[in-house]
N, C-alpha and C positions, 0 to 999 in steps of 0.2 A: 930942402929936404922932399923925397918924395914919400907922400901916405904912409906908403906902406914899409919901405925906408922906415916912416916915426915911428912907426906901429913896431916896428922887433928892435929900437934902435930904445926904449922905454920897455923892453919883455911882456910886452899882449902877448908875443907871437912866438912861436920855441923857435920858428923862421922865418927870412925874406920867403919863401916861395909859399907860406902857407900865410904869413900875412897878403900877399899879391890875394892870393885866390880866396882869403876875406872878400876883398873888394871887388872881385871881378863876379863875387856871385852876389851882392848888392848889401852881405852885411856893411857898411863902411859906409856913411856920407858924413861929408864936414856941411856943418851950416846947416844940419837939414837936409838934406841934400844927392842922392847917391851920387859917386865917385871913379874914378878908376883910377889904378896902379900911379897912374904921371901925377896924383894932382897934389901943387906946389899946396905946401903945411907950416901955416906964419901963425907968429905968437897971436893970439888971445882967440886967433880960433876951438868952435868948437865941435868933437870929431867922436861921432855915437858906433858902439860897438855892437850889433846883435846876432846874433846866427847861432848855428849848431856847424861845427868841420872839425871833424876826421873824430869823431865821439865826442867834440870838449865843448864843454857851452860858453859863448866867453856874456857879457851884458853888461856894460859901464856907459856910463859920460867921461867923456878927458875934457878938458880945458887947456891949453896946445899954450905952456911959459916959454920954451925955450926953444933952441933946435939943441940936438946934442949933440957935442962932433963925429964921437961912435957910439958904439953899445957900452952904456953905463950898464954902474952895477944897481944891483937892488938895492943899494943905500941911495942911491944918489938920484934913482927915476923921483923923487920928488920933489930936484930943483927943476923938469923940465916938463914933469907934468899933473895938470891936477885932480885928482880923484870927483867926481861931483853927485851926489846922492844920483840913485834912485829916483824915479816916481813911479808912488802908493798905484798898484794895478788896481784898476776898478773890480769890485771885489763880487764873483759872478757863483750863481749858486746851483750846487750839482746835480739838480732835474733843470730841463730846457721849463720855458713856458710854454710850452701845447699840459706839459708830463702834468701835471695841478688840475684830476676829474675832482673836487670836489663839487663842484654844482651839480656833478647828475648821480654820488652819490652820498655826500655832506659828509659835517667832517664826524670820522671815530674818534667815535667813547666807550669808555669799557668803562664795568663796577668793576671793584676790585673785587667781589670773589670771581670775574666772570677775564680777569687782563691776564693774556696767555705770559707773559712775562712777569709778576705779579710770585 
């Protein structure tokens, strides 16, 4: 079964057209490699879906368990795909590294009576 059709049958995308568009834009990869909408899906493969399309953000890792004969109900998706946990993103600070200017100004310390936030 084609990857765009498989993503539609297990209800990751609302339509096969949206699934195909996501694959063409590079939001879908099989076994870590970018693919075309016509790429064949086999049981045991891992499919990564990550990207924004039509205002909806999708981010998941799926393990292919089986190939459904047609679009399946939401209750039966677990028979055909296993949703794997996403890796934890690396923590990022809100300020860039170059923003720390304490080497020039030193650490700011206030006395209790001078603290503007107290």
